[in-house]
C-alpha positions in Angstrom: -0.5 -15.0 8.5 -0.5 -13.2 5.1 -3.4 -10.9 4.0 -3.7 -9.6 0.5 -5.9 -7.4 -1.6 -6.0 -5.3 -4.8 -4.7 -1.8 -5.0 -7.5 0.2 -6.8 -7.3 3.5 -8.7 -9.9 6.2 -7.9 -11.8 5.0 -11.0 -11.9 1.4 -9.6 -9.3 0.0 -12.0 -6.7 -2.5 -10.5 -3.2 -1.0 -10.3 -1.5 -3.6 -8.2 -1.7 -5.7 -5.0 -1.0 -5.1 -1.3 0.1 -7.7 1.2 0.2 -7.5 5.0 2.3 -10.1 6.8 1.3 -10.7 10.4 4.5 -12.0 11.8 6.8 -10.4 14.3 7.6 -7.9 13.0 4.6 -7.3 10.7 5.4 -6.1 7.2 3.5 -4.4 4.4 4.3 -5.1 0.7 2.9 -3.3 -2.3 3.4 -4.1 -5.9 2.2 -1.6 -8.5 1.6 -2.6 -12.2 -0.3 0.2 -14.0 0.6 1.2 -17.5 1.4 4.9 -17.7 1.8 5.5 -14.0 5.0 7.1 -12.8 6.1 9.1 -9.8 6.6 8.7 -6.1 3.5 7.8 -4.0 3.1 7.6 -0.3 2.2 4.2 1.2 -0.4 4.5 4.0 -2.4 2.0 6.0 -5.9 2.7 7.2 -6.3 1.0 10.6 -9.4 -0.5 12.2 -9.6 2.4 14.6 -9.9 4.9 11.7 -6.4 6.3 11.9 -4.0 6.4 9.0 -0.3 5.3 9.4 2.2 6.4 6.7 4.7 3.5 6.3 6.9 4.9 3.4 6.9 5.6 -0.3 7.1 3.7 -3.5 8.7 4.9 -6.7 6.8 3.9 -9.8 8.6 4.2 -13.1 7.0 3.1 -16.4 4.0 1.6 -14.6 5.9 -0.6 -12.2 7.1 -0.2 -8.6 7.5 -2.3 -5.4 7.6 -1.4 -1.8 8.3 -3.4 1.4 8.6 -2.1 4.9 7.9 -3.0 8.6 4.2 -2.1 9.3 4.7 -1.1 13.0 1.2 -2.5 13.7 -0.3 -6.0 13.6 -1.7 -7.1 10.3 -5.1 -7.7 11.9 -5.4 -4.0 12.6 -5.0 -3.0 8.9 -8.2 -2.4 6.9 -6.8 -0.9 3.7 -3.5 -0.1 2.1 -3.3 3.0 0.0 -1.0 4.8 -2.4 -1.4 8.6 -2.0 -0.2 11.7 -3.8 0.5 15.0 -2.1 -3.0 16.3 -3.2 -5.3 13.2 -3.3 -5.9 9.8 -1.9 
């Protein structure tokens, strides 16, 4: 099973998409497409129980970056996928 949703900036603008694949193993994919965005961002999952799981980082250069990694949890337990900086979420 594949779940997907938009990655939103703090101002509500769409900056990409996130996908959670519920196979064995489960995977998370993030695709960032945001003009002017550059840097390394943490990839985190907010789980149904309220905890946050860091799954890796994505490097964004010139507004584009992609990330794929095993999720270590079932896709049904994921509520949100987030890109985070060192100082803000």
